[in-house]
N, C-alpha and C positions, 0 to 999 in steps of 0.2 A: 513530384511524387505525392500521392495522397496520404499514405499511411506509413509511418515508421513504427516498428515494434522493438522495444527494448526488453531484454530479459536480464535480470540481475541474479547472480548465483554465488554460492559459497560452499565449496567442498562437497558437491553432490552431483557429479556428472550423470548418475543414473536418472535422478529426477529431472535434471535439465533436459536429457534426451526425450523423456516422456512428454515434457512440456512442449518442446519443439515439434515433436511428432503430432501432438494434439492440435497445434496451430495449423500445420500443413494438412492434416486430415479433415479438420472441422471448419475450415473457412474456404469459401469459393473465391475469395479475393486473389487477384494475381499481381496487382500493382502495389506491392509493399516491400519493404526491406527489413531484415532482421539484424539486430546488433546485440551481442552478449557482453555484459560487463562482469568480470570474475574477480571476486575478492579473495586474497590469499590463494592465488591460482595454483593448481596442481597440474603437473605435466599431462596426466591422463585426460584431463578435461580438454586441454588444447589439442591433443592428438585426436580425440573423438570428434571434435568440431572440424578439424582439418580433413579428416578422412570421410566423415559422413555428411558434413554440411559445408563444403568449401565456399559456398556463396555467402555465408554469414560472416559479418565483420566481428572480430574478436578483440576485446580490450581487457587484457589481464593486469592484475595488480599483485605484486609480491606480498604486500601486507594486507591485513584485514582493515580496509579503509572505511567500512560502513556503508549503509544504504545510500545516504544522500550523496556521498562522493561518487559512487557508482552511477547514480542517476545523472549527476552533473556531467560526468565524463562521457557517458554514452549519449546523452541528449545532444551534446555539442557535435556529435557525429551524424545526427539525423538530418534528413532533408524533407520529411513529410510535413504536410499542412497540419496533420494530426499525429500525435504520438501516444501509442499504447505502451504502458509500462507494467511489466509483470515480474513477480518473483519467480525464481526457477522451480518453486514447489506448487505452481499453478498448472492445472490441466483444463484446457479450454473445451467447452461443450460446443456442439454444432450451433452455428449462427450467433454465438456470443459476441464475437468480434464485429460482425456486420451490424448487430443491433446497437452496440456502443457507437460505432462509427456513424450510422445513419442518424442516431439521435443527436449527436453533437454537431453534425453538419446542418441539421434542421432546427437547432436551437442555439443560436449564437450567444445567447445570454448565459449558457452553461459553459463554464470554463474547465470544469473537471468532473468526470462521471465515473462512478464505480459500479461494478456488477454485483449480483447476488453471489455470495460465496457459500459453497456447500461442503459438508463433510463427505467422505467417500461412501457413506451409507445413505446419502441423499438427504440427510437432515440439515436444517438451517445452521449456518455458522454466523453468529452475530458479528457483523463487520461494519455496521454504521452506528454512529453514536452521537450523543449530545456532548457538548464540550466538557472537558475535565474541569473540576474545581479542586482546590487543595484537599478538601475533605474526601474526595473520591479516592485519592491515593491512599489515604489513611484507612478507609473502609476496605479497600481491595487488598491491603497488605497486612492487616492485623485482625485479631479475633473479633474486633468490633463489627466487621462485615457480616457476622452471623446474627447480629441483633436485628430486630424487626425494622426499626427506623432506617438502619443502614441498608438492609436488603431493599427497602422501598427506593432509597436513593440510587442504589446500583441498578435496579431494574429500570429506573428512569434513564440512567446513563446508557444502558444497553438498548434502549428503545424497545423494551418488551411490550409496550402498549401499542406497537405498530405491527401489523400483520406481515410486513415485508413482501407483500404481493402487489402493491401499487407503487408506481413511480412517484418519488417525492423528494423535496429538498431536505437535506440533512446537514448537521453541523460539520461532520467530518466522517471519513471512513478509513478503514485499515489500508495501509499502503502496500497491499499485496497485489492489487490489480486496479488500474484506472486508466482512463484516456484523457488527454488534455489537448487543447487547441494551441497551435504555435502562437497565434495572435494573442491569446490570453496570457501565455507564459511570457511573452515579450513585455507585457504590462506588469505582471505580478512578480516576475523573476523566478529563478530556480530555487530549489530547496536551500534553506538557511544552513550555512556551513558550520554553525556552532553546534548543530545536532549531528553527532557522528552516528548514533544509533538510538532510536526511539524518539518520539515526539516530532520528528521531521514531517510526518504525514499530517499530524494535527495542525502544526504551524502552517504548512502549505495551504491546507484547506481554509484555514482562518484568513490567510492573506488573499485567497481568491475572493472570499466574501468581502473583505475590506476594500477590494478593488472592483466591486460591483459585478462580480461574476458569481453565478450560482454553483453550488455543489450538489450534484444530483445522484441519487441512488436509483439504479435501473434494474429491477428484478427480472425483466424480460431477457437480460443477459446473464447467463449462469456459468459459473466456473467452479471446479473443485479446488480445494486448497488444503494442502497437507500442513496444518498449522501446529507448530510446536511452541509451547510457552517457555522459551529459554530463560526468561527473567523470573519465572515463578517455580521454585523448587517444590512447593507444596509442603514445606516444613516449618512454616511460620516466619514472621518477619526477621527475628533475630538470627535464627539459624541460616535463613536465606541470605542475609547480608554478610554473614561471616564466611559463607562457602560459595556464593554465587556471584561472580563478577558482573554478570548481566543485570542482576538486581540493582547493584550499585549504579551501573550506567543508566538504568531506567530512572532511578530516583534523581540522579544528577541532571539528566535531561529534563525531568519534570521541573526541577528548581530553575533551570535556565529558561524554560518556557514561561513559568509564572512570573519570573523577574522581568522578562521581555515585555509582558503585557500588563504589568502591575499598574493598576489604576485605570486601565482602559476598559470600556464597556464591551460586552460580548456582541458580536455581529447579530443582527436580528433578521429573520426571514420568515416565510410562511411555514 
């Protein structure tokens, strides 16, 4: 089989159904398989899949196992030479999947490729970035981020100097949608199990670079993304940490990431 499509979901069968329908409607490909990994699975999701999409392989988890565990479990069930991994809150536009697949097939140096993500009003969603530095976390989570020098740093982190219209190499991109080649994953390995939630996508992209594979942002492939910032309550760092469990998980994952690569140079590319 040429293509396997993984969808990871968490307590949102309505959006999952929209995601699946967008794949079926907006791709002309026929030789692909669909696999759904469900974290803290609810009965209604399983029933919906069984009734409406009996051909889809369903892998439910009773607990909230996190993104990397879902990806690891579902990836092991795939048979395609290429694997497209989507969050359940992605809506695929026409030709988006074909464009990703054609590019990775024709560019063996590209190990992982991400599409352009859009908000539902067609505006750009910043989804490709330069690598985190510890100061980036501080600026994003405290009042310091409102200062001019911090805003300059954050604009650089978000790649606001790039028009997002041309295909280019990037440090990493948001793990909401991307395609990988099986050959590359055999060399790089799957997502690092130490990251339950957050930083698993950054770490994976960094490891692709470290194994001589390129990380590519492909704006000719467009998808909508219903992006909720669960780790950012918008109430300041202290209140956020006191009341938002996801904020703690994000910071703990960041610490794990920086400790993992302590003293190592950042990968270089064009």
